N, C-alpha and C positions, 0 to 999 in steps of 0.2 A: 409425527406425520404432518406434512405441510398441507394446508387447506388452500389450494389454488383458487377455489371458487370465491374466497374472501379477498384475494389480493387485488388492490386498486392502485398501488404504487410500489416502487422499488427504490431502496437505498443501497448504493454500492460503496464499499470501501475502495480506496484507490491503490495506495502503495502495497505491493505484495499480492494484490488481488487482480486488478486489471493489467498492471505493468509487469508481472512476473509469473502469472498463472499459479499463484499459491506458494511459490518458493520464496522463503524469507530473503530479504535483500542482503542480509549479512552473508548468506550462503552464496549468492550470486557474486558479490564483491570478492569473497574469498576465492572463488573459482577464477576470477580475473587476476588476482594476485598470483595464483598458481600458474596461470598461463604465461606469465613473464618471469616465473621462478623467483619470486620474492622469498627470501629465506626466513620465514616466520612459522611458528607452530600455530595450530588451530586456537590454542588458548591465548597466545600472544595477539593473534588477530582479533579474537572476540573482545579482548580488553581494549584494544585500539578502536574497535568499532563502537563500543559503549562510550568511550571517551569522546569520540567524534560526535555521536548523537547528543550527548549531554552538553557539549560545547556549543553545538548549533542551537540546541533548545534554550540555552541560557543567554545567548548573545545574538544580536540582530545581524549576523554575518550574511545570511541569504536575503537578498532583496526581491521585491515583487516582480521585477523584470527578469530574474534569473530563470533560464530554461533548465531542463533536467540535466543536460550536459554540463552547464555551468555549475549546478549544484553538486554533481558528481566530482568535479574537479576540486571544489572546495572541501568536500568530505574527505577525499583521498589525501589532500594536503595535510589536513588535521590528523587523520589516522596515522600517516607515515611519520609525522613529527613526534608521535607518542610511542612509536614502536621501540622496543629495547634493542640495544646493539648499535653498531656504527655502520649502518647501511648507506650506500651511496645511491640514492634514488635520483636518477636523472630525469629531465623533463620528458623524454621520450617514453620512459617506463610509466610515468603517471598518465601520459597521453594514451598509451595503449590500454591501461586499466580502465580509464574513463570511457573510452570508446567501445571496449568489450561490453561494459555494463549498459551503455546507451544502445548498442546494437541489440542486446538481449531484450531491453525494454521495448524497442521499436518492433521487434518480431512478435513479442507477446501481445502488444497492443493491436497490431495488425490483425491477429487472430481474434482477439477479444472484440474488436470493433464490429465484426459481423454479427455477433450475438447482441451487443449493445444496440446496434441499429435496429435489429429485429425487435428487441424488447421495447425500444422507444416508440415503436409504432403501436404498441398495445397499452403501455403504462407511462405515467409521468415518472421521470427518473430524478433522483437526487444523489449527490455525492457527499459523504460524511468522512472526513479524513483528518488524521493528525498530520499537519503539514506546516510549512515555514512561512506562509504568507505569499507564496509564489505559485500556488496550484493553478491559477488561471493561465499563467505563462506556460506552464508545463502542458496543460491540456491543449492549449492553442498550438503549441509546437508539434504535438502529435496529431492534431486535427480532429480531436474528439470533444472539444469544448461545447459545441452546439447541442450535444446530447444531454447536457446537465444544466438546465435552467436554475436549479437549486443546488447551491454549494455551501456546505457547512464546514469551514476550515478552522481547526483548533487555534491557530495563531491569530485568527480574526475574531472569533467569538469568545476566546478566553476560557474554553473548556476543552479538556483533552480526554480521549479514551484512556482508561476504561470507565470513565464517568458516564453513566447511562444518560445523563442530561444532554450530551451531545447528540444522541440519537433521538431524544424527545424533540430537540430543536429541528431535526430533519423531518420528523413526523408532522410537527406544527407547520413547517414551511410548505409541506405537501397538502395541508388542510384535510388530513384524514385521521381516522382512529388508528391507534398503534397496531391492533391486530389485522388491519387492512394493508399493512406495509410489511414487505419482506426485506430483511437486511442480508446482503451477500458480502461475506468477508473471509479473509484467510486466517486471521488470528482468532483462536478460540477465546483467549482471555480478554482481548481488546475489542473484538467485534461481536462474537456470538453471545458471550455471557452478559455484557451490558445491554445488548439489543433485546435479549430475553427479559432482562430486568425491566426494560422500558415497555415491555408488552408486545414487541414485534415478533413476527415469524422470522425464522432464520434459515439461511443456507450457508453451510460451512464448506469453503473450498479448502479441503484438507490435503496439504502436500508437505513440503519440507519446512518445518517450523523452526523457531529459535531454540526450543527445548523439546525433549522427548515427550510424547503423549502418554498419559496414564492409562488410557483405554476406557476411562469412565466418562469421556466427553460426550455431550449430546447436543443435537441440533434437530430442527424439524426435517432437514434434508442434508445429507453429506455427499459431496461430490469430490472428485479428484482432478477434474479438468474443467476449465471455464466453459468449454464447448458443450459440456453436459447440460448446461442450462437450456439448450434448445430442446432437450427431451421432455421438458415440462409442458 
């Protein structure tokens, strides 16, 4: 049970939480592939998605000035290069996939913005995210950068979720005790579990994840839509 009376600050996850309302980005991108009839199975796509994430994680391909659309185009290029078979992916197909995803993010963020703005009037907000060093450019592009004076980005601080230390850094930056901070995220393994370990309260935005849920997952509060935060 969440103790709203103790909350003094809020930490948000970004990717999958604010920009897709709890739907894992692999699923969003797969829907985009389907929209242009890319002939790959779910298993082939997931392998390509993992390859893309690992490639971007190991190599400084994404630069600080890259927007989310820039990043999507780079991701899709890497994914398609690793797909099996001899597919002819023309530029227009990649363009359509990237813009499908960008539009999805823009719509999700527009809805989330109303809640974030409301919460920013009551609490100091922080963002704790596994990202590539360009989160500032992404937030600026979507017009929500001013809501997050505190940003803990994995590529900058050198700590990645699910290491609880990344949430401890967020708590320290807010200048609060861990149990005075609530963490809001979509990933049970990468957000909720490490935030609990760090001593924070947790709100799990439970939607379509990377893997099937076991049914044993716990959080102080579980929601299925970002807008439900207003009900607190």
